N, CA, C and O atoms as a Tinker XYZ file with bonds, in Angstrom:
   404  protein
     1  N      0.719000   -1.240000    0.109000    73     2
     2  CA    -0.167000    0.056000    0.169000    64     1     3
     3  C      0.968000    1.292000   -0.054000    63     2     4     5
     4  O      0.496000    2.416000    0.116000    81     3
     5  N      2.212000    1.238000   -0.364000    73     3     6
     6  CA     2.923000    2.558000   -0.230000    64     5     7
     7  C      2.583000    3.260000   -1.597000    63     6     8     9
     8  O      3.151000    4.321000   -1.855000    81     7
     9  N      1.748000    2.758000   -2.422000    73     7    10
    10  CA     1.605000    3.869000   -3.735000    64     9    11
    11  C      0.892000    4.856000   -3.294000    63    10    12    13
    12  O      0.306000    4.608000   -2.241000    81    11
    13  N      0.754000    5.780000   -3.686000    73    11    14
    14  CA     0.217000    7.783000   -3.207000    64    13    15
    15  C     -0.912000    7.724000   -4.102000    63    14    16    17
    16  O     -0.750000    7.441000   -5.289000    81    15
    17  N     -2.142000    7.993000   -3.568000    73    15    18
    18  CA    -3.391000    7.938000   -4.465000    64    17    19
    19  C     -3.766000    9.414000   -4.845000    63    18    20    21
    20  O     -3.897000   10.201000   -3.908000    81    19
    21  N     -3.902000    9.749000   -5.791000    73    19    22
    22  CA    -3.889000   11.463000   -6.748000    64    21    23
    23  C     -4.775000   11.893000   -5.793000    63    22    24    25
    24  O     -4.354000   12.864000   -5.165000    81    23
    25  N     -6.346000   11.320000   -5.329000    73    23    26
    26  CA    -7.333000   12.287000   -5.194000    64    25    27
    27  C     -7.284000   11.939000   -3.513000    63    26    28    29
    28  O     -7.399000   12.799000   -2.640000    81    27
    29  N     -7.109000   10.643000   -3.298000    73    27    30
    30  CA    -7.472000   10.138000   -1.647000    64    29    31
    31  C     -6.544000   10.755000   -0.347000    63    30    32    33
    32  O     -5.391000   10.440000   -0.050000    81    31
    33  N     -7.464000   11.763000    0.340000    73    31    34
    34  CA    -7.213000   12.355000    1.437000    64    33    35
    35  C     -6.267000   13.932000    1.168000    63    34    36    37
    36  O     -5.549000   14.643000    1.872000    81    35
    37  N     -6.771000   13.953000   -0.302000    73    35    38
    38  CA    -6.380000   15.329000   -0.147000    64    37    39
    39  C     -7.660000   15.978000   -0.989000    63    38    40    41
    40  O     -8.546000   15.139000   -1.148000    81    39
    41  N     -8.025000   17.561000   -1.688000    73    39    42
    42  CA    -9.034000   18.269000   -1.429000    64    41    43
    43  C     -8.336000   18.501000   -3.203000    63    42    44    45
    44  O     -7.156000   18.667000   -3.515000    81    43
    45  N     -9.783000   18.420000   -4.277000    73    43    46
    46  CA    -9.689000   19.028000   -5.608000    64    45    47
    47  C    -10.921000   19.593000   -6.163000    63    46    48    49
    48  O    -11.958000   18.942000   -6.287000    81    47
    49  N    -10.783000   20.800000   -6.487000    73    47    50
    50  CA   -11.692000   21.643000   -7.339000    64    49    51
    51  C    -12.853000   21.001000   -8.022000    63    50    52    53
    52  O    -12.759000   20.182000   -8.936000    81    51
    53  N    -13.980000   21.460000   -7.480000    73    51    54
    54  CA   -15.090000   20.934000   -7.999000    64    53    55
    55  C    -15.906000   22.243000   -9.123000    63    54    56    57
    56  O    -16.525000   23.264000   -8.823000    81    55
    57  N    -15.563000   21.651000  -10.442000    73    55    58
    58  CA   -15.700000   22.648000  -11.628000    64    57    59
    59  C    -17.177000   22.509000  -11.696000    63    58    60    61
    60  O    -17.560000   23.471000  -12.361000    81    59
    61  N    -18.188000   21.796000  -11.341000    73    59    62
    62  CA   -19.412000   22.273000  -11.795000    64    61    63
    63  C    -20.487000   22.302000  -10.424000    63    62    64    65
    64  O    -21.629000   21.851000  -10.340000    81    63
    65  N    -19.773000   22.908000   -9.551000    73    63    66
    66  CA   -20.620000   23.397000   -8.047000    64    65    67
    67  C    -21.467000   24.121000   -8.324000    63    66    68    69
    68  O    -22.631000   24.004000   -7.940000    81    67
    69  N    -20.970000   25.119000   -9.140000    73    67    70
    70  CA   -21.940000   26.576000   -9.901000    64    69    71
    71  C    -22.832000   26.574000  -10.003000    63    70    72    73
    72  O    -23.776000   27.098000   -9.411000    81    71
    73  N    -22.664000   25.685000  -11.161000    73    71    74
    74  CA   -24.211000   24.593000  -11.849000    64    73    75
    75  C    -24.902000   23.691000  -11.171000    63    74    76    77
    76  O    -26.099000   23.628000  -11.451000    81    75
    77  N    -24.546000   23.069000  -10.465000    73    75    78
    78  CA   -25.528000   22.255000   -9.265000    64    77    79
    79  C    -26.159000   23.098000   -8.525000    63    78    80    81
    80  O    -27.344000   22.840000   -8.314000    81    79
    81  N    -25.571000   24.354000   -7.908000    73    79    82
    82  CA   -26.229000   25.108000   -6.418000    64    81    83
    83  C    -27.592000   25.661000   -7.707000    63    82    84    85
    84  O    -28.793000   25.709000   -7.441000    81    83
    85  N    -27.084000   25.949000   -8.805000    73    83    86
    86  CA   -28.094000   27.135000   -9.954000    64    85    87
    87  C    -29.109000   26.727000   -9.916000    63    86    88    89
    88  O    -30.138000   27.369000   -9.705000    81    87
    89  N    -28.931000   24.726000  -10.261000    73    87    90
    90  CA   -29.999000   24.093000  -10.863000    64    89    91
    91  C    -29.876000   24.333000  -12.707000    63    90    92    93
    92  O    -30.856000   24.624000  -13.393000    81    91
    93  N    -28.505000   24.142000  -13.248000    73    91    94
    94  CA   -27.957000   24.401000  -14.260000    64    93    95
    95  C    -27.671000   23.319000  -14.871000    63    94    96    97
    96  O    -27.863000   23.206000  -16.082000    81    95
    97  N    -27.093000   22.213000  -14.015000    73    95    98
    98  CA   -26.430000   21.050000  -14.325000    64    97    99
    99  C    -27.298000   20.020000  -14.559000    63    98   100   101
   100  O    -28.257000   19.679000  -13.867000    81    99
   101  N    -26.932000   19.590000  -15.487000    73    99   102
   102  CA   -28.200000   17.815000  -16.042000    64   101   103
   103  C    -27.789000   16.711000  -15.296000    63   102   104   105
   104  O    -26.623000   16.443000  -15.008000    81   103
   105  N    -29.002000   15.943000  -14.927000    73   103   106
   106  CA   -28.867000   15.094000  -13.925000    64   105   107
   107  C    -29.391000   14.007000  -14.848000    63   106   108   109
   108  O    -29.737000   14.546000  -15.900000    81   107
   109  N    -29.578000   12.772000  -14.878000    73   107   110
   110  CA   -29.855000   11.586000  -15.248000    64   109   111
   111  C    -30.866000   11.420000  -15.036000    63   110   112   113
   112  O    -31.222000   10.256000  -15.219000    81   111
   113  N    -32.018000   12.467000  -14.506000    73   111   114
   114  CA   -33.094000   12.223000  -14.265000    64   113   115
   115  C    -33.823000   13.318000  -15.123000    63   114   116   117
   116  O    -35.044000   13.345000  -15.277000    81   115
   117  N    -32.941000   14.212000  -15.662000    73   115   118
   118  CA   -33.239000   15.415000  -16.652000    64   117   119
   119  C    -33.809000   14.726000  -17.921000    63   118   120   121
   120  O    -34.738000   15.198000  -18.577000    81   119
   121  N    -33.170000   13.572000  -18.202000    73   119   122
   122  CA   -33.189000   12.914000  -19.634000    64   121   123
   123  C    -34.821000   12.766000  -20.270000    63   122   124   125
   124  O    -35.826000   12.282000  -19.751000    81   123
   125  N    -34.610000   13.391000  -21.590000    73   123   126
   126  CA   -36.262000   12.854000  -22.111000    64   125   127
   127  C    -35.890000   12.357000  -22.918000    63   126   128   129
   128  O    -34.766000   12.690000  -23.292000    81   127
   129  N    -36.661000   11.200000  -23.709000    73   127   130
   130  CA   -36.063000   10.185000  -24.587000    64   129   131
   131  C    -37.815000   10.209000  -25.674000    63   130   132   133
   132  O    -38.906000   10.096000  -25.115000    81   131
   133  N    -37.681000   10.355000  -27.013000    73   131   134
   134  CA   -38.756000   10.236000  -27.549000    64   133   135
   135  C    -39.487000    9.067000  -26.940000    63   134   136   137
   136  O    -38.901000    8.066000  -26.527000    81   135
   137  N    -41.087000    9.275000  -26.896000    73   135   138
   138  CA   -42.023000    7.974000  -26.869000    64   137   139
   139  C    -42.301000    7.246000  -25.335000    63   138   140   141
   140  O    -42.913000    6.225000  -25.023000    81   139
   141  N    -41.273000    8.654000  -24.229000    73   139   142
   142  CA   -40.636000    8.520000  -22.974000    64   141   143
   143  C    -42.041000    8.255000  -22.093000    63   142   144   145
   144  O    -42.833000    9.150000  -22.391000    81   143
   145  N    -42.690000    7.223000  -20.992000    73   143   146
   146  CA   -43.395000    7.216000  -20.249000    64   145   147
   147  C    -43.424000    7.438000  -19.360000    63   146   148   149
   148  O    -42.493000    6.774000  -18.905000    81   147
   149  N    -44.075000    8.247000  -18.138000    73   147   150
   150  CA   -43.726000    8.395000  -16.992000    64   149   151
   151  C    -45.038000    8.109000  -15.854000    63   150   152   153
   152  O    -46.231000    8.409000  -15.901000    81   151
   153  N    -44.260000    7.434000  -14.895000    73   151   154
   154  CA   -45.226000    7.212000  -13.513000    64   153   155
   155  C    -45.763000    7.726000  -12.815000    63   154   156   157
   156  O    -45.122000    8.687000  -12.392000    81   155
   157  N    -46.586000    7.636000  -12.446000    73   155   158
   158  CA   -47.418000    8.541000  -10.816000    64   157   159
   159  C    -47.442000    7.683000   -9.915000    63   158   160   161
   160  O    -47.824000    6.575000  -10.291000    81   159
   161  N    -47.164000    7.788000   -8.818000    73   159   162
   162  CA   -46.559000    6.550000   -7.379000    64   161   163
   163  C    -48.064000    7.561000   -6.630000    63   162   164   165
   164  O    -48.143000    8.769000   -6.852000    81   163
   165  N    -48.971000    6.931000   -5.899000    73   163   166
   166  CA   -50.111000    7.464000   -5.193000    64   165   167
   167  C    -50.168000    6.240000   -3.703000    63   166   168   169
   168  O    -50.761000    5.219000   -3.352000    81   167
   169  N    -49.440000    6.905000   -3.368000    73   167   170
   170  CA   -49.676000    6.261000   -2.182000    64   169   171
   171  C    -50.683000    6.356000   -1.193000    63   170   172   173
   172  O    -51.373000    7.359000   -1.016000    81   171
   173  N    -50.775000    5.093000   -0.422000    73   171   174
   174  CA   -52.056000    5.391000    0.847000    64   173   175
   175  C    -51.848000    6.345000    1.922000    63   174   176   177
   176  O    -51.022000    6.241000    2.828000    81   175
   177  N    -53.006000    7.651000    1.655000    73   175   178
   178  CA   -53.294000    8.299000    2.992000    64   177   179
   179  C    -53.012000    7.587000    4.267000    63   178   180   181
   180  O    -52.124000    8.127000    4.928000    81   179
   181  N    -53.659000    6.262000    4.907000    73   179   182
   182  CA   -53.944000    5.695000    5.701000    64   181   183
   183  C    -52.790000    4.776000    6.129000    63   182   184   185
   184  O    -52.632000    3.866000    5.316000    81   183
   185  N    -52.190000    4.754000    6.857000    73   183   186
   186  CA   -50.775000    3.818000    6.948000    64   185   187
   187  C    -51.300000    2.562000    7.609000    63   186   188   189
   188  O    -52.273000    2.590000    8.363000    81   187
   189  N    -50.556000    1.334000    7.275000    73   187   190
   190  CA   -51.150000   -0.015000    7.359000    64   189   191
   191  C    -52.722000   -0.093000    6.873000    63   190   192   193
   192  O    -53.285000   -1.173000    7.047000    81   191
   193  N    -53.368000    0.842000    6.353000    73   191   194
   194  CA   -54.262000    0.425000    6.118000    64   193   195
   195  C    -54.936000   -0.646000    4.797000    63   194   196   197
   196  O    -54.121000   -0.771000    3.883000    81   195
   197  N    -56.150000   -1.348000    4.590000    73   195   198
   198  CA   -55.896000   -2.160000    3.985000    64   197   199
   199  C    -57.088000   -1.991000    3.029000    63   198   200   201
   200  O    -58.290000   -1.974000    3.295000    81   199
   201  N    -56.262000   -1.833000    1.487000    73   199   202
   202  CA   -57.305000   -1.504000    0.051000    64   201   203
   203  C    -57.870000   -2.849000   -0.235000    63   202   204   205
   204  O    -57.335000   -3.939000   -0.438000    81   203
   205  N    -59.325000   -2.388000   -0.183000    73   203   206
   206  CA   -60.258000   -2.920000   -0.627000    64   205   207
   207  C    -60.935000   -2.939000   -2.220000    63   206   208   209
   208  O    -61.425000   -3.879000   -2.845000    81   207
   209  N    -60.799000   -1.886000   -2.495000    73   207   210
   210  CA   -61.154000   -1.299000   -4.100000    64   209   211
   211  C    -60.195000   -0.502000   -4.336000    63   210   212   213
   212  O    -59.504000   -0.008000   -3.446000    81   211
   213  N    -60.015000   -0.243000   -5.822000    73   211   214
   214  CA   -59.965000    0.964000   -6.291000    64   213   215
   215  C    -60.560000    1.564000   -7.507000    63   214   216   217
   216  O    -60.634000    0.742000   -8.420000    81   215
   217  N    -61.012000    2.756000   -7.806000    73   215   218
   218  CA   -61.397000    2.836000   -8.758000    64   217   219
   219  C    -60.755000    4.150000  -10.481000    63   218   220   221
   220  O    -60.785000    5.343000  -10.780000    81   219
   221  N    -60.458000    3.331000  -10.841000    73   219   222
   222  CA   -59.064000    3.771000  -12.103000    64   221   223
   223  C    -60.072000    4.462000  -12.555000    63   222   224   225
   224  O    -59.878000    5.672000  -12.443000    81   223
   225  N    -61.248000    4.126000  -13.102000    73   223   226
   226  CA   -61.935000    4.908000  -14.532000    64   225   227
   227  C    -61.791000    6.005000  -14.763000    63   226   228   229
   228  O    -61.491000    6.171000  -15.946000    81   227
   229  N    -61.872000    7.109000  -14.063000    73   227   230
   230  CA   -61.696000    8.323000  -14.337000    64   229   231
   231  C    -59.991000    8.702000  -14.668000    63   230   232   233
   232  O    -59.678000    9.679000  -15.349000    81   231
   233  N    -59.028000    7.796000  -14.091000    73   231   234
   234  CA   -57.737000    8.292000  -14.448000    64   233   235
   235  C    -57.450000    7.634000  -16.040000    63   234   236   237
   236  O    -56.916000    8.346000  -16.891000    81   235
   237  N    -58.040000    5.579000  -16.482000    73   235   238
   238  CA   -58.115000    5.668000  -17.324000    64   237   239
   239  C    -58.664000    6.582000  -18.655000    63   238   240   241
   240  O    -58.384000    6.105000  -19.755000    81   239
   241  N    -59.361000    7.753000  -18.636000    73   239   242
   242  CA   -60.021000    8.599000  -19.520000    64   241   243
   243  C    -58.735000    9.404000  -19.598000    63   242   244   245
   244  O    -58.869000    9.877000  -20.726000    81   243
   245  N    -57.402000    9.943000  -19.078000    73   243   246
   246  CA   -57.124000   10.932000  -19.185000    64   245   247
   247  C    -56.426000   10.449000  -20.240000    63   246   248   249
   248  O    -55.941000    9.318000  -20.274000    81   247
   249  N    -56.318000   11.670000  -21.544000    73   247   250
   250  CA   -54.804000   11.194000  -22.411000    64   249   251
   251  C    -53.650000   11.047000  -22.139000    63   250   252   253
   252  O    -53.161000   11.514000  -21.110000    81   251
   253  N    -53.099000   10.485000  -22.861000    73   251   254
   254  CA   -51.967000    9.740000  -22.438000    64   253   255
   255  C    -51.697000    8.850000  -21.220000    63   254   256   257
   256  O    -50.640000    8.797000  -20.590000    81   255
   257  N    -52.815000    8.161000  -20.989000    73   255   258
   258  CA   -52.936000    7.253000  -19.786000    64   257   259
   259  C    -52.563000    5.872000  -20.920000    63   258   260   261
   260  O    -53.173000    5.412000  -21.885000    81   259
   261  N    -51.058000    5.460000  -20.144000    73   259   262
   262  CA   -51.094000    4.044000  -21.191000    64   261   263
   263  C    -51.677000    2.630000  -20.361000    63   262   264   265
   264  O    -52.186000    1.593000  -20.786000    81   263
   265  N    -51.332000    3.137000  -18.911000    73   263   266
   266  CA   -51.462000    1.822000  -18.270000    64   265   267
   267  C    -51.634000    2.298000  -16.759000    63   266   268   269
   268  O    -51.296000    3.362000  -16.240000    81   267
   269  N    -52.199000    1.296000  -16.270000    73   267   270
   270  CA   -52.795000    2.143000  -14.404000    64   269   271
   271  C    -52.217000    0.549000  -13.921000    63   270   272   273
   272  O    -52.956000   -0.399000  -14.187000    81   271
   273  N    -51.018000    0.303000  -13.280000    73   271   274
   274  CA   -51.060000   -0.883000  -12.198000    64   273   275
   275  C    -51.300000   -0.584000  -10.418000    63   274   276   277
   276  O    -50.944000    0.232000   -9.567000    81   275
   277  N    -52.112000   -1.784000  -10.526000    73   275   278
   278  CA   -52.097000   -2.008000   -8.517000    64   277   279
   279  C    -51.471000   -3.410000   -8.605000    63   278   280   281
   280  O    -50.678000   -3.952000   -9.375000    81   279
   281  N    -52.191000   -3.800000   -7.435000    73   279   282
   282  CA   -52.311000   -4.968000   -6.631000    64   281   283
   283  C    -53.247000   -5.743000   -7.328000    63   282   284   285
   284  O    -52.949000   -6.832000   -7.819000    81   283
   285  N    -54.355000   -5.245000   -7.398000    73   283   286
   286  CA   -55.066000   -6.124000   -8.009000    64   285   287
   287  C    -55.333000   -6.474000   -9.891000    63   286   288   289
   288  O    -56.155000   -7.171000  -10.486000    81   287
   289  N    -54.394000   -5.755000  -10.270000    73   287   290
   290  CA   -54.192000   -6.578000  -11.880000    64   289   291
   291  C    -52.433000   -6.940000  -11.949000    63   290   292   293
   292  O    -51.754000   -6.982000  -12.975000    81   291
   293  N    -52.082000   -7.119000  -10.884000    73   291   294
   294  CA   -50.324000   -7.235000  -10.658000    64   293   295
   295  C    -50.218000   -9.467000  -10.833000    63   294   296   297
   296  O    -51.072000  -10.201000  -10.335000    81   295
   297  N    -49.435000   -9.789000  -11.339000    73   295   298
   298  CA   -49.600000  -11.174000  -11.395000    64   297   299
   299  C    -49.310000  -11.539000   -9.570000    63   298   300   301
   300  O    -48.875000  -10.883000   -8.624000    81   299
   301  N    -49.753000  -12.752000   -9.733000    73   299   302
   302  CA   -50.250000  -13.340000   -8.863000    64   301   303
   303  C    -48.742000  -13.691000   -7.922000    63   302   304   305
   304  O    -48.523000  -13.452000   -6.734000    81   303
   305  N    -47.729000  -14.422000   -9.086000    73   303   306
   306  CA   -46.481000  -14.984000   -8.822000    64   305   307
   307  C    -45.265000  -13.555000   -9.016000    63   306   308   309
   308  O    -45.041000  -12.792000   -9.955000    81   307
   309  N    -44.727000  -13.678000   -7.733000    73   307   310
   310  CA   -43.599000  -12.519000   -7.852000    64   309   311
   311  C    -42.072000  -13.361000   -8.611000    63   310   312   313
   312  O    -41.664000  -14.519000   -8.519000    81   311
   313  N    -41.605000  -12.295000   -9.261000    73   311   314
   314  CA   -40.155000  -12.729000   -9.456000    64   313   315
   315  C    -39.284000  -12.121000   -9.896000    63   314   316   317
   316  O    -39.845000  -11.530000  -10.819000    81   315
   317  N    -37.945000  -11.724000   -9.910000    73   315   318
   318  CA   -36.819000  -10.422000  -10.311000    64   317   319
   319  C    -36.175000  -11.175000  -10.911000    63   318   320   321
   320  O    -35.858000  -12.333000  -10.636000    81   319
   321  N    -35.903000  -10.442000  -11.924000    73   319   322
   322  CA   -35.307000  -11.055000  -13.418000    64   321   323
   323  C    -33.478000  -10.280000  -13.058000    63   322   324   325
   324  O    -32.598000  -10.866000  -13.689000    81   323
   325  N    -33.106000   -9.403000  -12.381000    73   323   326
   326  CA   -32.388000   -8.713000  -12.050000    64   325   327
   327  C    -31.459000   -9.710000  -11.748000    63   326   328   329
   328  O    -31.414000  -10.651000  -10.956000    81   327
   329  N    -30.603000   -9.153000  -12.753000    73   327   330
   330  CA   -28.986000   -9.654000  -12.572000    64   329   331
   331  C    -27.599000   -8.813000  -12.250000    63   330   332   333
   332  O    -27.293000   -7.783000  -12.851000    81   331
   333  N    -26.856000   -9.388000  -11.262000    73   331   334
   334  CA   -25.826000   -8.553000  -11.011000    64   333   335
   335  C    -24.668000   -8.476000  -11.906000    63   334   336   337
   336  O    -24.101000   -7.447000  -12.274000    81   335
   337  N    -24.400000   -9.616000  -12.195000    73   335   338
   338  CA   -23.268000   -9.616000  -12.983000    64   337   339
   339  C    -24.152000  -10.484000  -14.709000    63   338   340   341
   340  O    -24.988000  -11.386000  -14.752000    81   339
   341  N    -23.592000   -9.827000  -15.684000    73   339   342
   342  CA   -23.695000  -10.569000  -16.918000    64   341   343
   343  C    -23.306000  -12.233000  -17.130000    63   342   344   345
   344  O    -22.294000  -12.934000  -17.130000    81   343
   345  N    -24.640000  -12.376000  -17.292000    73   343   346
   346  CA   -24.258000  -13.916000  -17.736000    64   345   347
   347  C    -24.935000  -14.748000  -16.606000    63   346   348   349
   348  O    -25.206000  -15.927000  -16.832000    81   347
   349  N    -25.243000  -14.137000  -15.300000    73   347   350
   350  CA   -25.391000  -14.684000  -14.047000    64   349   351
   351  C    -26.535000  -15.515000  -14.221000    63   350   352   353
   352  O    -27.161000  -14.923000  -15.100000    81   351
   353  N    -27.265000  -16.661000  -13.871000    73   351   354
   354  CA   -27.959000  -17.001000  -13.500000    64   353   355
   355  C    -29.602000  -16.354000  -12.644000    63   354   356   357
   356  O    -29.708000  -15.730000  -11.588000    81   355
   357  N    -30.545000  -16.761000  -13.488000    73   355   358
   358  CA   -31.705000  -16.173000  -13.025000    64   357   359
   359  C    -32.187000  -16.589000  -11.413000    63   358   360   361
   360  O    -31.555000  -17.519000  -10.914000    81   359
   361  N    -32.731000  -16.269000  -10.993000    73   359   362
   362  CA   -33.143000  -16.306000   -9.488000    64   361   363
   363  C    -34.184000  -17.623000   -9.467000    63   362   364   365
   364  O    -34.034000  -18.556000   -8.678000    81   363
   365  N    -35.042000  -17.564000  -10.255000    73   363   366
   366  CA   -36.147000  -18.811000  -10.924000    64   365   367
   367  C    -35.426000  -19.634000  -12.225000    63   366   368   369
   368  O    -34.394000  -19.382000  -12.847000    81   367
   369  N    -36.293000  -20.586000  -12.347000    73   367   370
   370  CA   -35.631000  -21.320000  -13.321000    64   369   371
   371  C    -36.314000  -21.052000  -14.175000    63   370   372   373
   372  O    -35.893000  -20.993000  -15.330000    81   371
   373  N    -37.855000  -20.760000  -13.774000    73   371   374
   374  CA   -39.080000  -20.447000  -14.864000    64   373   375
   375  C    -39.456000  -18.756000  -15.297000    63   374   376   377
   376  O    -40.396000  -18.242000  -15.903000    81   375
   377  N    -38.014000  -18.132000  -14.550000    73   375   378
   378  CA   -37.939000  -16.964000  -15.166000    64   377   379
   379  C    -37.786000  -16.481000  -16.815000    63   378   380   381
   380  O    -36.814000  -16.936000  -17.417000    81   379
   381  N    -38.705000  -15.590000  -17.536000    73   379   382
   382  CA   -38.503000  -15.043000  -18.843000    64   381   383
   383  C    -36.578000  -14.873000  -19.176000    63   382   384   385
   384  O    -35.941000  -14.035000  -18.538000    81   383
   385  N    -36.109000  -15.486000  -19.883000    73   383   386
   386  CA   -34.397000  -15.275000  -20.669000    64   385   387
   387  C    -34.388000  -14.211000  -21.634000    63   386   388   389
   388  O    -34.737000  -14.337000  -22.808000    81   387
   389  N    -33.903000  -12.971000  -20.996000    73   387   390
   390  CA   -33.382000  -11.617000  -21.592000    64   389   391
   391  C    -32.415000  -12.068000  -22.191000    63   390   392   393
   392  O    -31.572000  -12.831000  -21.720000    81   391
   393  N    -32.485000  -11.357000  -23.968000    73   391   394
   394  CA   -31.090000  -11.383000  -24.268000    64   393   395
   395  C    -29.647000  -10.398000  -23.841000    63   394   396   397
   396  O    -29.555000   -9.171000  -23.799000    81   395
   397  N    -28.801000  -11.253000  -23.609000    73   395   398
   398  CA   -27.492000  -10.320000  -22.770000    64   397   399
   399  C    -27.307000   -9.166000  -24.043000    63   398   400   401
   400  O    -27.527000   -9.326000  -25.244000    81   399
   401  N    -26.813000   -7.930000  -23.305000    73   399   402
   402  CA   -26.649000   -6.761000  -24.143000    64   401   403
   403  C    -25.236000   -6.872000  -24.927000    63   402   404
   404  O    -24.888000   -5.981000  -25.701000    81   403
């Protein structure tokens, strides 16, 4: 560990600090792509409440709404196709296989 580090233990200037605090710097969440969809998360106002029904009829009529997701139309089977390492085996044998990038 006798190697000297360039930045560890020392200070260095942050050239974009002014752009950060003024709101001029763009972040990943500022990215807008063609045909990009947006999501709105609606949380319960009642902690630990039990949702018995959801009326989404008005929201479904809003122009541009593609799909409304809730626990009522979610699949019964839970799965996770997230892989940390490319080529890593899936968590469950019957998960869909996605092509490697």
